[in-house]
C-alpha positions in Angstrom: 74.8 -48.6 -109.8 74.7 -52.0 -111.5 76.1 -55.0 -109.8 79.3 -56.5 -111.3 77.6 -59.9 -111.7 74.7 -58.3 -113.6 77.1 -56.5 -115.9 79.1 -59.7 -116.4 75.9 -61.5 -117.4 74.9 -58.8 -119.8 78.2 -58.6 -121.6 79.4 -62.2 -121.6 76.4 -64.6 -121.1 73.5 -63.0 -123.0 72.7 -64.6 -126.2 71.7 -61.3 -127.8 75.3 -60.0 -127.5 76.6 -63.1 -129.1 74.3 -62.6 -132.0 75.4 -58.9 -132.3 79.0 -60.0 -132.3 78.4 -62.6 -135.1 76.4 -60.0 -137.1 79.2 -57.5 -136.7 81.7 -60.0 -138.1 79.5 -60.7 -141.1 79.0 -57.0 -141.7 82.8 -56.4 -141.6 83.2 -59.2 -144.2 80.5 -57.7 -146.4 82.0 -54.2 -146.1 85.4 -55.5 -147.0 84.1 -57.3 -150.1 81.6 -54.7 -151.4 82.7 -51.3 -150.0 86.5 -51.5 -149.9 89.0 -50.7 -147.1 87.7 -47.4 -145.9 84.2 -48.5 -144.8 85.7 -51.6 -143.2 88.2 -49.5 -141.2 85.5 -47.0 -140.2 83.3 -49.7 -138.9 86.1 -51.6 -137.2 87.2 -48.4 -135.4 83.8 -48.0 -133.7 84.7 -50.0 -130.5 87.9 -48.1 -130.2 86.1 -44.8 -130.6 83.7 -45.9 -127.9 86.5 -46.8 -125.6 88.2 -43.5 -126.3 85.0 -41.7 -125.4 84.8 -43.5 -122.1 88.4 -42.6 -121.3 87.8 -38.9 -122.2 84.6 -38.7 -120.2 86.6 -39.9 -117.2 89.6 -37.6 -118.0 88.5 -34.6 -120.2 92.1 -33.5 -120.3 92.8 -36.3 -122.8 90.1 -35.0 -125.2 91.6 -31.6 -125.1 95.1 -33.0 -126.0 93.3 -34.7 -128.9 91.8 -31.4 -130.0 95.2 -29.7 -129.9 96.8 -32.5 -131.8 94.1 -32.2 -134.5 94.8 -28.5 -134.8 98.5 -29.1 -134.9 98.6 -31.7 -137.7 95.4 -31.2 -139.7 97.0 -28.9 -142.4 100.0 -31.1 -142.8 97.8 -34.3 -143.1 95.9 -32.6 -145.9 99.0 -32.7 -148.1 98.7 -36.5 -148.1 95.0 -37.3 -147.5 91.9 -35.8 -149.1 89.0 -35.6 -146.7 85.4 -34.8 -147.9 85.1 -31.7 -145.6 87.0 -28.4 -144.9 89.8 -28.7 -142.3 88.0 -26.2 -140.1 85.0 -28.5 -139.9 87.3 -31.3 -138.6 88.4 -29.0 -135.9 84.8 -28.0 -135.2 83.9 -31.7 -134.7 86.9 -32.1 -132.3 85.7 -29.1 -130.3 82.1 -30.5 -130.2 83.5 -33.8 -129.0 85.3 -31.9 -126.1 82.0 -30.2 -125.1 80.1 -33.5 -125.2 82.8 -35.0 -123.0 82.6 -32.1 -120.6 78.8 -32.4 -120.4 78.9 -36.2 -119.8 81.7 -35.7 -117.2 79.6 -33.1 -115.4 76.8 -35.5 -115.0 78.7 -37.5 -112.4 81.4 -35.1 -111.2 80.8 -31.4 -110.6 84.4 -30.4 -110.8 85.6 -26.8 -110.8 82.4 -25.8 -109.1 84.1 -22.8 -107.3 85.7 -21.5 -110.5 84.3 -18.3 -112.0 85.0 -17.2 -115.6 87.5 -14.3 -115.6 86.7 -10.9 -116.9 88.9 -11.4 -119.9 86.6 -14.1 -121.1 83.7 -11.6 -121.2 85.9 -9.1 -123.0 86.6 -11.7 -125.6 82.9 -12.5 -125.7 82.3 -8.8 -126.8 84.6 -9.4 -129.8 82.7 -12.6 -130.6 79.4 -10.7 -130.4 80.7 -8.0 -132.7 81.7 -10.7 -135.2 78.1 -12.1 -135.0 76.7 -8.7 -135.6 78.8 -8.5 -138.8 76.3 -10.8 -140.4 74.2 -7.7 -140.9 76.9 -5.8 -142.7 75.3 -4.7 -145.9 78.6 -4.9 -147.9 79.3 -8.5 -146.9 77.7 -11.8 -147.8 76.3 -14.5 -145.6 78.4 -17.2 -147.2 81.6 -15.3 -146.6 80.6 -14.5 -143.0 79.7 -18.2 -142.3 83.1 -19.4 -143.6 85.1 -16.9 -141.5 83.2 -16.4 -138.2 84.6 -19.5 -136.5 88.3 -18.9 -136.9 88.0 -15.1 -136.5 85.4 -14.8 -133.7 84.3 -18.1 -132.1 87.5 -20.1 -131.5 88.9 -17.5 -129.1 86.1 -18.1 -126.6 85.7 -21.8 -127.2 89.3 -22.6 -126.5 89.4 -20.3 -123.5 86.3 -22.0 -122.0 87.7 -25.5 -122.5 91.0 -24.4 -120.8 89.2 -22.8 -117.8 87.1 -26.0 -117.1 89.7 -28.7 -118.0 93.0 -27.3 -116.6 91.7 -27.5 -113.0 95.2 -27.8 -111.4 98.8 -26.8 -112.0 99.6 -30.4 -112.8 97.4 -30.5 -115.9 98.9 -27.2 -117.0 102.4 -28.5 -116.8 101.4 -31.7 -118.6 100.0 -29.6 -121.5 103.1 -27.5 -121.7 105.2 -30.6 -122.0 102.9 -32.0 -124.6 103.1 -28.7 -126.6 106.9 -28.9 -126.3 106.9 -32.4 -127.8 104.8 -31.3 -130.8 107.1 -28.2 -131.2 110.1 -30.4 -131.3 108.5 -32.7 -133.8 107.7 -29.7 -136.0 111.2 -28.3 -135.8 112.7 -31.7 -136.6 110.5 -32.1 -139.6 111.8 -28.8 -140.9 115.3 -29.9 -140.2 114.6 -33.1 -142.2 113.2 -31.0 -145.1 116.5 -29.0 -145.2 119.1 -31.7 -144.8 117.3 -34.9 -146.0 114.9 -33.5 -148.5 111.2 -33.2 -149.0 108.8 -36.0 -150.0 106.8 -35.9 -153.2 103.7 -34.3 -151.7 105.8 -31.5 -150.1 107.6 -30.9 -153.4 104.3 -30.6 -155.3 103.0 -28.0 -152.9 106.4 -26.2 -152.8 106.7 -25.8 -156.5 103.1 -25.0 -157.2 101.1 -23.1 -154.5 104.2 -22.2 -152.5 106.6 -21.4 -155.4 106.1 -17.6 -155.3 106.7 -17.2 -151.6 108.8 -20.2 -150.6 111.4 -20.5 -153.4 113.2 -17.2 -153.3 116.6 -15.7 -154.1 118.0 -16.6 -150.7 117.0 -20.2 -150.9 114.0 -22.3 -149.8 111.8 -21.4 -146.9 111.0 -24.5 -144.9 107.5 -25.0 -143.5 107.5 -28.4 -141.7 103.9 -29.7 -141.6 102.3 -26.2 -141.2 100.3 -24.3 -143.8 103.3 -22.2 -144.8 106.7 -21.0 -143.7 105.3 -17.8 -142.1 102.9 -19.8 -139.9 105.7 -22.2 -139.0 108.3 -19.6 -138.3 106.0 -17.5 -136.1 104.9 -20.5 -134.1 108.5 -21.5 -133.6 109.4 -18.0 -132.5 106.5 -18.0 -130.0 107.5 -21.5 -128.7 111.1 -20.4 -128.3 110.2 -17.5 -126.1 107.7 -19.5 -124.0 110.0 -22.5 -123.4 113.2 -20.5 -122.9 111.4 -18.6 -120.1 109.9 -21.7 -118.6 113.4 -23.2 -118.5 114.3 -20.5 -115.9 111.4 -21.6 -113.6 111.0 -25.3 -114.0 112.1 -27.3 -110.9 112.2 -30.7 -112.5 115.7 -31.0 -114.1 114.6 -33.4 -116.8 111.7 -31.2 -117.9 113.8 -28.1 -117.5 116.5 -29.2 -119.9 113.9 -30.6 -122.3 112.5 -27.1 -122.5 115.9 -25.7 -123.3 116.4 -28.3 -126.1 113.0 -27.4 -127.5 113.7 -23.7 -127.4 117.0 -24.2 -129.3 115.4 -26.3 -132.0 112.5 -23.8 -132.2 115.1 -21.0 -132.7 116.7 -22.9 -135.6 113.2 -23.7 -137.0 112.4 -20.0 -137.0 115.6 -19.2 -138.8 115.2 -21.7 -141.6 111.6 -20.7 -142.1 112.9 -17.5 -143.6 110.1 -15.6 -141.9 111.4 -12.1 -141.1 108.4 -11.0 -139.0 109.1 -14.0 -136.8 112.3 -12.2 -135.6 110.1 -9.6 -133.9 108.6 -12.3 -131.6 111.7 -12.9 -129.5 112.6 -9.2 -129.5 109.1 -8.2 -128.3 108.6 -11.3 -126.1 111.9 -10.9 -124.2 111.4 -7.2 -123.9 108.0 -7.8 -122.3 109.5 -10.4 -120.0 112.3 -8.1 -118.9 109.8 -5.4 -118.0 107.8 -7.9 -116.0 110.9 -8.6 -113.9 111.1 -4.9 -112.9 114.9 -5.0 -112.8 116.5 -2.0 -114.4 119.8 -3.8 -114.7 118.3 -6.4 -117.0 116.4 -3.7 -118.9 119.7 -2.0 -119.6 121.5 -5.2 -120.5 118.6 -6.2 -122.8 118.6 -2.9 -124.5 122.3 -3.1 -125.2 121.9 -6.7 -126.5 119.1 -5.5 -128.8 121.1 -2.6 -130.2 124.0 -5.0 -130.8 121.9 -7.5 -132.7 120.2 -4.7 -134.6 123.5 -3.2 -135.5 124.9 -6.5 -136.6 122.0 -7.2 -138.9 121.4 -3.7 -140.3 124.8 -2.1 -140.4 127.1 -5.0 -141.3 127.4 -7.7 -144.0 129.0 -10.3 -141.7 127.6 -13.8 -142.4 126.0 -13.0 -145.7 127.3 -16.2 -147.1 124.7 -18.0 -145.0 121.3 -17.9 -146.6 119.4 -17.8 -143.3 121.4 -14.9 -141.9 121.1 -13.1 -145.3 117.3 -13.5 -145.2 117.1 -12.3 -141.5 119.2 -9.3 -142.4 116.6 -8.1 -144.9 114.1 -7.7 -142.1 116.1 -4.6 -140.9 116.5 -3.1 -144.4 113.0 -1.8 -144.9 113.7 0.6 -147.7 115.4 -2.1 -149.8 112.6 -4.7 -149.1 110.3 -4.8 -152.1 107.8 -7.0 -150.3 107.6 -4.5 -147.4 107.2 -1.5 -149.7 104.5 -3.3 -151.7 102.6 -4.0 -148.5 102.7 -0.3 -147.5 101.4 0.7 -151.0 98.5 -1.8 -150.7 97.7 -0.5 -147.2 97.6 3.1 -148.6 95.2 2.0 -151.3 93.0 0.3 -148.7 93.1 3.4 -146.5 91.7 5.5 -149.4 88.3 3.7 -149.2 88.2 2.1 -145.8 87.3 5.5 -144.2 83.9 5.0 -145.7 83.4 1.6 -144.0 83.8 1.9 -140.2 82.4 -1.6 -139.7 84.4 -3.0 -142.6 83.6 -4.9 -145.8 82.3 -7.9 -144.0 83.8 -11.1 -142.6 85.3 -13.2 -145.4 85.5 -10.4 -147.9 89.3 -10.3 -147.9 89.7 -13.9 -149.0 86.8 -14.0 -151.5 87.3 -10.7 -153.4 86.3 -11.0 -157.1 86.5 -8.6 -160.0 84.9 -5.3 -159.2 85.3 -5.7 -155.4 87.2 -3.0 -153.6 89.8 -5.6 -152.3 90.3 -7.3 -155.7 94.1 -7.6 -156.2 94.8 -6.2 -152.7 96.1 -9.0 -150.4 95.8 -8.1 -146.7 99.2 -9.9 -145.9 98.9 -9.2 -142.1 96.5 -10.3 -139.4 95.7 -6.8 -138.2 95.1 -5.4 -141.7 92.9 -8.5 -142.3 90.8 -7.6 -139.2 90.7 -3.9 -140.3 89.4 -4.5 -143.8 86.8 -7.1 -142.7 85.5 -5.6 -139.5 86.4 -1.9 -139.9 88.2 0.4 -137.6 85.7 -0.4 -134.8 86.5 -4.1 -135.0 90.2 -3.4 -135.2 90.1 -1.3 -132.0 88.1 -3.9 -130.2 90.4 -6.7 -131.4 93.6 -4.8 -130.3 91.9 -4.0 -127.0 91.6 -7.8 -126.3 95.3 -8.2 -126.7 96.2 -5.2 -124.6 93.8 -6.4 -121.8 95.6 -9.7 -121.8 99.0 -8.2 -121.6 98.0 -5.7 -118.9 96.4 -8.5 -116.9 99.7 -10.4 -117.1 101.5 -7.4 -115.7 99.0 -7.1 -112.9 99.1 -10.8 -112.0 102.9 -11.1 -112.0 103.6 -7.8 -110.2 100.9 -7.9 -107.6 98.9 -11.1 -107.4 100.9 -14.3 -108.0 103.0 -15.7 -105.2 104.1 -19.1 -106.4 107.3 -18.8 -108.4 106.4 -21.5 -110.9 103.0 -20.1 -111.7 104.5 -16.6 -112.0 106.9 -18.1 -114.5 104.2 -19.7 -116.5 102.2 -16.4 -116.6 105.3 -14.5 -117.6 106.1 -17.0 -120.4 102.6 -16.9 -121.7 102.5 -13.1 -121.6 105.9 -12.9 -123.4 104.7 -15.3 -126.1 101.5 -13.3 -126.6 103.4 -10.0 -126.8 105.7 -11.4 -129.4 102.8 -12.7 -131.5 100.9 -9.4 -131.3 103.9 -7.7 -133.0 104.2 -10.5 -135.5 100.5 -10.1 -136.3 101.3 -6.8 -138.0 104.0 -8.4 -140.2 102.2 -11.6 -141.2 98.7 -13.1 -141.4 99.3 -15.9 -138.9 97.0 -15.1 -135.9 94.1 -17.2 -137.3 95.9 -20.1 -138.8 96.1 -23.7 -137.5 97.7 -24.3 -135.0 99.2 -20.9 -134.2 95.9 -19.1 -133.5 94.5 -21.8 -131.3 97.8 -21.9 -129.3 97.6 -18.2 -128.7 94.0 -18.5 -127.4 95.2 -21.3 -125.1 98.1 -19.2 -123.8 95.7 -16.3 -123.1 93.4 -18.6 -121.1 96.4 -20.1 -119.2 97.5 -16.6 -118.2 94.1 -15.7 -117.0 93.9 -19.0 -115.1 97.1 -18.5 -113.2 95.5 -16.5 -110.2 93.0 -19.3 -109.7 95.8 -21.9 -109.7 98.0 -19.8 -107.5 95.2 -19.4 -104.9 94.6 -23.1 -104.9 98.3 -23.8 -104.4 98.6 -21.3 -101.5 95.6 -22.9 -99.8 97.2 -26.3 -100.1 100.4 -24.9 -98.5 98.4 -23.4 -95.6 96.5 -26.7 -95.0 99.7 -28.7 -94.9 
């Protein structure tokens, strides 16, 4: 350890540092004159980046919040700013930053030394290994594989690993949930602003060019906030609504509790104005999963009656058709009249005719890079599970679905038999319900690997698996006191 006086002498009295400071000022002036604003700002930010690194090394939780923020806003920022790299590479750099922070932090503090990675992490690792083996798929190409492997097969274990080693106590977990709630509220308010105030120039350009075919429809405009598209936004809002409405029932802090309720209400409205019909399956499946977790037959009966009532209202009546949002939601229950749904079924039948010959799929990246002459040319996958099926084959699809089932079964086991603390049981239940809803939505839309929905799902999976560890720590604290 350095003495404080020595450090003071180095930083404030040494001539060499004064020379460096003067040289830095001259360099800033030179960059401003010759290179323009961007090099100047980049160089000027170096001290702040260094300070941010020091803060993150001391508290890696902050670096994780930074990573999640990047995932949440990166696609929206790209509508306004062009960056000389793919958005996935920006997220990769943020992930790398988190691992560097963990490594530096570990040098002086061996935290979480008693924690062992759960079995679910290794199950997920099997999926990652399978995706790596796909590089040898004779039908695929290395370039397509390289561009797809991260979002499809690597992020699921990286985000889990970071959660396991950063969320070392229930306090950190609750702080993250509040942080996610704030971002969710911002996303919902942005969509509300798009609807009632209007869109800015960049949003209109995207809406009436790339998004015109899917977002400007007969029932009105589908709002997308700062997400990639309305489907991604609507499904994320549906998942957030389920999670925060359940957390509302368990949170003991009144301020946070009612904040969760407000977020859930805004998320519900955001889901509705997104016009994403598959998002409606998220609360249905999520709440059904939660009711079963409670093991109370009275609630199961009440929930079933409520579902039948909602289904009957939307499928058997025309009440509320004057409202574009209700009219759009109603089409989700009229499958035979839905041209989009029928077209998807036709495309899947065409895929089925040749996918039987490719049990390991057509290779990662093949679905998004199909050219003339390729089997998938003109056949959009449209849903996440179909996407996994055509790229990794029936073997990959079975393994991928097995991961989701293992997660949900683990949630059942934890809530029913293992968790004792009510708050942690509530968190595990909320995460499981959100994951169950997104699993159903994954068949309706291709949203499970998009920013930030995919990363949020991986975080919720890890949180659910972390609950027994946190519960055990909390029980030990109670016994000690």
